[in-house]
N, C-alpha and C positions, 0 to 999 in steps of 0.2 A: 390471475393473471394469464391469458391465455397463451399459452405454447405451442410453436410453430413446430413441427419438425424439421429436425436441419439437413441442411444438401450437404453431404458430402463433399470435399473441394481440397486439392492439395495444401492450401493455408488453412484448412479449417480448426486443425488440430492444434495444439501445443505440443513438441514432442516429451517422448513421457507422459502422457496421460489418454493414452487410449482409451480406458475405464470411460472417459466423457463418448467417445464415438455413439449416433445415436442424440445427443441431446442440444437443447434447440439454442440455438446463435439469438442474441439479440443484441441491438446495436446504438449507444446512447454518445449523444451530442456532449462537450463542453458546459459544464454545469447541469448537466440534467442530474436525476437524481435516481437508483437504480434501485434503492429501498428507502424505506422511511425509517426513524426512531419510534418505537411500539406498531411496527406493521408485522402485521403475522409473518414467522418465521420458515415460509411454506418450500421457499425455496434453498439451492446452496448454490453458487458460482464459478465459474471457471475465467479469469479473467487473460484471454488471449492475443488483443492487446489495446496498448493506451498504457493509463494509468488511473487508481481509483484510491479517495480520502475519504474515510467514514470521520464520525465526527460523533457527539456528544453532545447536547445544548442543554445547560443547566436550568436551571427556573426561574435563576435574575439574567437571563439573556448571553450570558457566558459559553464559549464553546471547546473544545476540549477533544483535540486531534486525537484518535483510536491511532491509526499508523496509515501508511499509502501501501497500496498493491500496486504490481507491475506483475507483466504475462508470466504466467504459468502457477500463480498465484491463485488459491483458494479462497472467495470469501464468503460470506452471508451466513456463518456456521454458529449457530447459538444453542446455548443450554437448554433453554428453554422456549418458549412455545413465542416469544416476540422478538425482531429484530432491538438490541437494546441501544445500540448506532447508525444513526443513516449510511448510504455509502453515494457518494456524488463522483460523477466522471470525470477529469480534469482535463480533459483532453477528448475526443473522440476517441473513441474505446469500444471492442465487443467481447460480449462474453458469450460462454456457453449457460444454459441453466439447466438444473435437472432438480425435481421432485425431490423433499430428504424421506418424504413418503413412498417414495419408488412407484416401479409401474410396471405391468409387465416385460418391459424390455433390461430389466436393471433382478435380480435374485436379491436378494436380501442380504447375502454375505457380501457381495459386490460393492454394495450399496454400503452397510453397513464400517468396509472398512476404507472405502474412500471420506468417511463423515470421522471416522476415526485417526485417520492420515490427516484433514484440516482438523483436526480438534488438536492434534499433538503441536501442528503445525502453530497454528495460536497461541499455544501454551508459551512457545519460546520466543513468541512476538512479544508478548505481554513483560515476561521477564528482563528481554533486550531493553525494553521501553524501559522497565523499571529501574535497570539500572543504569540506564543515560540519565534517566533524568535524576539519581542521586549521587550524578558526577560533582564535585565542589563548584566547577567554575564554569561561569557561559562561554568562556574560548573554549573549553572543554570538551563542552554537549554537542556545539556546533564542527568544530571538529571530527568527533565523533562522527557527527550525523551527515559529513560528506564525505567519509571514507566508507562508512557505512553506503550509501548511495553509490559510489566508484564501485566498490565490488560486486553490485549488481550488474553493473552498465560497463560491462569490462574495455577499453578503449580511452583513447587519449583526450576525447572530448564528452563530458559528462555532463547531461541534461536534465536539467531540475524543475519537472514536471508542476511542482507546486508553489505557491507565493511567498514571499516572504512572512505575510500575515501568519499562513499555514504551519508556515516552521516554526514561529513563536508560541502557536495553540500548541502544536504538539512537544515544542522544549520545554513549555511552559517558563519560557521568554516575553517579552515587548519585543514587536517589531523596531524598534528604535535600538534597544541591545541586539538585536540580530544583524543588522545593517552593520551598527559597530564592530563588530567580531568579526563579521566577513571584511571588510575592511581592512580590519586587525589582522589578518589573515596574509590578504593581497601585497599589504604594503610591507609584512615580513620576508614577503617570496615563497613561502610553504605552498599558496595558491594563486591562480589567475583566472579571473572571470572573464568572458569572449562574450559580453552583453549580459543584461541582468540574470539568466537562468541558464547559463553554460558555464563552465571552467574546468580548468585541468589541475591535477594535482602538478608542483613544482619540484615538490619537496616533501617526500613520501614519508622517507625516515620520521623526519623532523615531527609533520602532523602527526604520528602514529605518538610519537614521543609523548607532544602535547594533549593527545586524547587520553593514554593508558597514564597522565601523569596523576 
């Protein structure tokens, strides 16, 4: 991949990620692949805007969602030479890209620190996902998922950039179960959906209690 130099602008950087100054800026359309499963992992990426889904395609055609990434997250960090998961844009998105091998603009210590921080973040993600999948009931999983998304986007109305099928593949449930659990949470007055992909939390304590059950 050819990386064009980043042209600096007031909105080019995510606050707190000044280490990425000088990285290349890439843009992707909804559904476009950022990198493929088993592709050479020569780049790491900082998500500036939009949302990204990582997924693993099993030999029998089933799909496992790895995680969802939002502005400020780093993705594409691998322990090996290739990407184990693919990454796709859930909507229009912009990323900054750096070569793992470094360049004249990045001293080894600076790049190593960035990769170490991103690796630690990926470990926390994996642990959180494992705990989420280990919850007893489907309703507990969905409640925890909605709380996690709301914590990332602090505001009255929370946007869900992913589809119901994405949620099902991430939580290890069927799309029918996802729809039923969302309907139950709304009927019980814990959440209120404004359209298919926007919601507000109505009873935070009750939703937290359900998620912690």
